[in-house]
C-alpha distance (Angstrom), angle and dihedral (degrees) to the residues before:
residue distance angle dihedral
M1 . . .
K2 3.85 . .
L3 3.74 89.6 .
K4 3.88 90.5 52.7
I5 3.79 91.6 50.2
L6 3.78 91.8 48.5
L7 3.84 92.8 51.5
I8 3.84 90.3 49.1
F9 3.74 89.5 50.9
I10 3.86 92.2 50.6
F11 3.78 89.8 47.9
I12 3.79 91.8 52.9
L13 3.80 90.0 50.0
L14 3.79 92.8 50.7
V15 3.79 91.7 49.1
K16 3.82 91.6 49.7
A17 3.85 90.3 47.4
S18 3.75 89.7 49.8
V19 3.78 93.7 49.8
A20 3.79 92.1 43.8
Q21 3.81 91.5 52.3
E22 3.81 96.5 44.0
T23 3.77 108.8 139.2
Q24 3.81 127.6 -150.7
F25 3.82 115.8 -169.8
L26 3.81 113.0 -141.8
T27 3.81 97.7 -139.4
D28 3.83 93.7 164.7
R29 3.79 97.8 49.9
Q30 3.83 112.8 114.2
G31 3.78 115.3 -114.0
E32 3.78 137.7 -170.2
Y33 3.82 135.9 -119.2
V34 3.85 106.5 -129.7
V35 3.80 123.6 -176.0
K36 3.85 117.4 -159.3
N37 3.70 121.7 -165.8
Q38 3.85 109.3 -147.2
L39 3.74 98.1 155.3
N40 3.82 114.3 142.8
K41 3.77 107.3 -115.3
C42 3.80 113.7 -131.5
P43 3.92 124.4 -159.4
G44 3.74 111.7 -108.3
F45 3.86 93.8 12.3
D46 3.77 121.7 122.0
F47 3.75 93.0 -117.6
A48 3.81 95.6 164.9
T49 3.83 94.0 56.4
Y50 3.81 94.1 45.5
A51 3.80 93.8 47.2
A52 3.88 87.6 48.1
N53 3.82 90.4 53.7
L54 3.76 90.5 52.1
K55 3.73 91.7 46.3
V56 3.84 88.6 59.0
I57 3.78 88.8 58.3
T58 3.82 94.5 48.1
D59 3.77 88.9 48.8
W60 3.79 91.7 51.0
F61 3.75 93.1 51.2
H62 3.83 90.0 48.8
A63 3.83 91.8 51.4
N64 3.78 99.0 38.8
N65 3.81 108.0 39.5
P66 3.82 111.9 78.2
V67 3.76 91.9 -150.8
F68 3.82 85.0 75.2
N69 3.82 96.0 43.6
P70 2.96 98.4 100.8
I71 3.83 105.8 0.9
K72 3.82 107.5 -137.4
G73 3.77 127.7 168.0
F74 3.80 96.8 15.2
D75 3.78 148.8 35.6
G76 3.78 112.1 -112.7
I77 3.82 105.9 -134.0
V78 3.76 109.5 -167.9
T79 3.81 117.2 -171.9
M80 3.78 126.0 -166.5
G81 3.77 108.2 -156.4
G82 3.79 143.7 162.3
N83 3.77 143.9 114.2
L84 3.79 103.8 -94.5
C85 3.79 90.9 -175.5
D86 3.81 93.9 57.3
D87 3.79 108.9 128.8
N88 3.79 93.1 169.2
R89 3.77 92.3 100.1
H90 3.77 132.9 118.2
S91 3.83 111.8 -87.4
F92 3.83 90.8 -122.2
Y93 3.80 91.6 64.0
Y94 3.74 117.7 95.0
G95 3.84 113.4 167.5
V96 3.77 122.4 73.5
M97 3.78 112.2 -101.0
S98 3.80 125.9 -134.0
N99 3.81 141.3 139.8
I100 3.71 140.0 -130.1
H101 3.77 118.7 -149.0
F102 3.82 124.8 -160.6
A103 3.80 113.5 -156.6
F104 3.85 126.7 -174.8
Y105 3.81 108.8 -143.5
Y106 3.79 95.6 -167.7
F107 3.79 123.1 -159.9
Y108 3.81 125.2 -128.3
M109 3.79 143.3 163.5
Q110 3.79 120.7 -123.4
N111 3.85 125.5 171.7
G112 3.79 87.5 -7.6
E113 3.81 91.8 -57.7
M114 3.83 126.4 116.1
K115 3.77 111.8 -124.2
Q116 3.76 137.9 174.4
A117 3.83 132.0 -146.3
T118 3.85 116.2 -118.1
G119 3.73 137.3 171.2
W120 3.79 117.7 5.8
S121 3.83 92.7 -6.5
A122 3.86 90.8 61.9
H123 3.79 100.8 80.2
G124 3.79 116.8 -138.0
T125 3.71 150.5 162.5
G126 3.79 135.4 -154.0
I127 3.79 152.1 -163.0
I128 3.80 129.1 -125.9
I129 3.77 121.9 -139.8
N130 3.81 125.3 -143.8
N131 3.80 97.6 -8.3
P132 3.79 101.9 106.6
T133 3.82 97.9 173.5
T134 3.81 95.3 55.1
N135 3.88 113.8 122.1
I136 3.79 92.5 -5.4
G137 3.80 101.5 66.3
R138 3.76 138.8 29.1
T139 3.79 128.3 -169.7
F140 3.79 124.2 -117.4
D141 3.76 92.7 -106.0
E142 3.83 122.4 177.7
S143 3.81 134.1 167.0
G144 3.74 118.6 -63.1
F145 3.84 132.6 -148.1
K146 3.76 113.9 -48.2
T147 3.81 133.8 -158.2
G148 3.73 107.5 -87.9
D149 3.80 96.4 28.4
P150 3.81 115.8 124.6
P151 3.83 105.5 -77.7
A152 3.85 92.8 -143.4
L153 3.79 90.1 63.0
K154 3.86 96.0 50.3
Q155 3.85 96.5 91.5
P156 3.88 94.3 42.7
L157 3.78 90.1 50.0
E158 3.78 95.0 46.7
K159 3.82 91.3 47.0
A160 3.81 92.2 50.4
L161 3.84 91.7 46.1
A162 3.83 91.9 49.3
N163 3.76 90.0 52.0
L164 3.78 92.3 47.7
K165 3.81 93.6 49.1
Q166 3.80 92.2 61.1
F167 3.81 86.8 75.4
Y168 3.80 122.8 84.2
L169 3.77 133.4 -157.9
T170 3.80 100.8 -142.4
N171 3.79 139.1 -165.2
P172 3.79 112.8 -111.2
V173 3.85 117.3 -113.9
E174 3.74 111.4 -102.3
R175 3.81 99.3 -169.9
E176 3.74 145.1 -35.3
I177 3.80 108.1 -107.0
S178 3.82 93.5 -172.1
P179 3.79 136.2 -29.6
G180 3.86 105.4 -55.4
V181 3.81 94.3 9.4
I182 3.80 114.1 96.4
L183 3.84 126.6 177.1
F184 3.81 115.5 -151.0
K185 3.71 127.9 -160.9
E186 3.76 115.4 -87.4
G187 3.86 88.9 44.4
Y188 3.84 107.8 -78.2
I189 3.80 127.9 135.8
L190 3.79 127.7 -153.1
V191 3.80 119.8 -162.3
F192 3.80 117.3 -161.5
N193 3.77 144.4 144.3
P194 3.84 104.2 -79.6
D195 3.84 90.8 -154.3
R196 3.88 89.9 66.4
P197 3.87 123.1 81.2
W198 3.81 115.2 -87.2
I199 3.79 118.1 -90.4
W200 3.84 94.0 -119.0
K201 3.75 134.5 63.3
P202 3.85 116.8 -159.1
V203 3.78 118.0 -112.0
T204 3.80 126.2 -148.2
V205 3.77 122.4 -129.7
R206 3.82 87.7 -117.2
E207 3.80 92.1 57.3
I208 3.76 96.8 52.7
V209 3.84 93.1 38.8
D210 3.82 90.6 54.0
A211 3.86 91.8 47.1
E212 3.82 92.7 49.6
L213 3.83 94.1 46.9
A214 3.84 91.6 47.2
Y215 3.77 90.2 56.0
Y216 3.77 99.0 42.4
R217 3.86 91.6 44.5
V218 3.88 87.4 62.4
K219 3.77 91.8 40.3
K220 3.84 90.9 52.9
E221 3.73 90.1 54.2
I222 3.80 93.0 49.3
D223 3.76 93.5 47.3
S224 3.80 91.4 48.6
I225 3.79 93.2 53.0
N226 3.84 92.0 45.6
Y227 3.83 90.9 48.9
Q228 3.82 90.4 52.5
K229 3.76 90.1 52.4
T230 3.77 90.6 50.9
L231 3.87 91.7 49.2
E232 3.86 89.3 52.8
K233 3.86 89.4 53.9
W234 3.78 92.0 48.4
T235 3.79 91.2 49.5
K236 3.76 91.6 55.7
L237 3.83 88.4 51.8
N238 3.83 89.9 49.1
F239 3.79 89.2 -118.7
K240 3.83 117.1 145.9
P241 3.79 110.8 -159.4
P242 3.73 120.9 -148.0
E243 3.78 117.0 -94.7
M244 3.77 112.5 -93.7
A245 3.76 132.1 -165.0
N246 3.78 108.2 -98.7
T247 3.78 96.2 -137.8
S248 3.77 123.4 131.3
V249 3.80 131.7 -163.8
Y250 3.79 86.9 -109.2
D251 3.80 91.1 57.3
V252 3.79 92.0 50.2
L253 3.83 93.7 46.9
K254 3.78 92.1 45.5
K255 3.82 89.3 55.2
E256 3.76 94.3 47.2
Y257 3.83 93.8 47.8
S258 3.84 92.1 48.0
T259 3.84 88.9 72.9
L260 3.88 92.2 60.3
S261 3.74 116.2 102.8
S262 3.82 124.9 -137.7
E263 3.75 88.3 -107.4
E264 3.81 91.5 54.1
L265 3.77 92.3 45.8
N266 3.80 90.0 60.4
K267 3.80 95.1 50.9
P268 3.83 125.7 96.9
A269 3.83 110.3 -82.7
F270 3.81 124.7 -117.0
I271 3.77 132.3 172.0
S272 3.75 128.1 -138.3
R273 3.77 124.5 150.5
D274 3.77 98.4 -166.2
D275 3.82 91.4 110.6
G276 3.87 92.1 59.6
E277 3.80 98.7 -111.9
I278 3.76 119.0 140.2
S279 3.78 97.0 -131.4
G280 3.74 98.3 39.1
I281 3.80 91.6 -162.4
R282 3.82 112.2 152.5
A283 3.74 137.9 -177.8
D284 3.82 98.6 -159.0
G285 3.82 98.3 81.5
V286 3.83 94.2 -106.3
G287 3.76 120.0 136.5
M288 3.80 132.2 2.9
P289 3.79 119.3 -13.0
V290 3.78 121.3 -115.7
M291 3.86 111.1 -134.5
R292 3.78 144.8 169.2
F293 3.78 119.9 -133.4
N294 3.81 110.4 -107.5
P295 3.93 109.5 -139.1
D296 3.80 89.4 -167.5
C297 3.86 87.8 75.9
W298 3.77 88.1 80.6
D299 3.77 118.3 86.1
R300 3.74 101.0 -138.6
T301 3.76 93.7 -174.1
L302 3.81 86.1 75.6
P303 3.80 121.3 75.7
A304 3.76 117.6 -99.7
T305 3.84 87.5 -112.0
A306 3.85 89.5 67.5
I307 3.82 119.1 109.2
Q308 3.80 104.8 -120.6
F309 3.78 101.4 154.9
I310 3.81 135.7 27.8
S311 3.82 121.5 -173.0
L312 3.75 126.0 -170.5
E313 3.74 143.6 162.5
Y314 3.81 112.3 -108.5
K315 3.80 116.8 -172.1
P316 3.77 109.9 144.0
T317 3.79 118.7 -170.5
S318 3.77 136.9 -142.9
D319 3.83 125.4 -108.8
E320 3.77 88.8 -107.3
E321 3.77 92.0 54.1
L322 3.81 90.2 49.4
Q323 3.79 90.0 53.2
Q324 3.83 91.4 47.7
F325 3.78 89.2 52.6
I326 3.79 90.9 55.0
K327 3.80 92.1 49.9
R328 3.78 93.7 47.8
N329 3.79 92.7 48.3
G330 3.83 102.0 46.0
G331 3.79 95.6 -103.1
L332 3.82 99.7 -39.1
T333 3.80 114.9 145.9
D334 3.81 118.8 -127.6
Y335 3.78 96.8 -124.8
V336 3.82 94.0 170.7
S337 3.78 90.4 60.1
L338 3.77 91.2 45.5
F339 3.78 88.8 51.8
M340 3.81 90.5 54.6
N341 3.77 95.4 41.1
N342 3.82 90.4 54.7
L343 3.76 98.5 40.9
P344 3.83 112.0 116.0
V345 3.78 92.1 -137.2
A346 3.83 94.4 172.7
E347 3.81 88.6 65.3
L348 3.80 98.3 51.4
G349 3.77 92.4 99.4
V350 3.80 90.7 78.9
L351 3.82 89.0 71.6
I352 3.86 93.8 65.1
N353 3.82 116.1 96.1
R354 3.82 115.9 -125.3
R355 3.72 134.5 178.7
């Protein structure tokens, strides 16, 4: 009997809590489009010109995306950000990087009080300025020199790693939306000046094979020396380690690459690990292309403040998916998807600065 009363009491509390926390989203409430400048000012940098260039972009999105015309159900909080003093960039970059974030501070009623989402709860999306490789390419990055590694091998390892990191594993192009607007697989768009050279240079199988073997050859030597040091310590402790196969990544890659013909070595490199090989490097065009960044894609006659590249996520959704989002989230509208669905992507090329 006591247990039954307790369960009824808990049920009543849960019902009251549910009613108390009932949320009603105010989808018809008029909102505002607010642009915030949070760019980090840098001494000697033409901050005003760069901020003005970004403002042109925010104004264009305001005028050309129907989700903002009129704004209902949320405030559009647009933030221009970035460290303009950041010198920790690759030497082949030229334009100053930054980002613009679009957040949807939606309105809702709770406990009879009007509230507004902020921070992480206000869903958003953004664009990246002058960083053309973001989201569509990642470098071949491996571990560098560590404390305790043989000092004599520090320079050879760093040299081999620097050489390896010039190569990118890239997303394939899905389609050209319009001149200067390319959609890559995985849902990312790059906007650029189509009259400039392409951002990627093809890489042959031989080039990436040589770079990987050069790195892992030094790494094998380092690992061998470190292992011998460890064995000496264990011997002093009268500890006998179990026997281990003495096979390095270098040995495995060397064996895999030995099957490639001269003709295959001279073909464009791709990577796909569906066949179970460690390297995954292929010469048959299957998988993700291996590329180098092409620094000639930058127009260096323009100032560094010019907008030469815009990168953004583009994953529009169907009407059914929009409705499913509303059901899963208690009536909340998926404003990020509406933003993408209504974005006139074919016209984004007008935002790139040209001579």
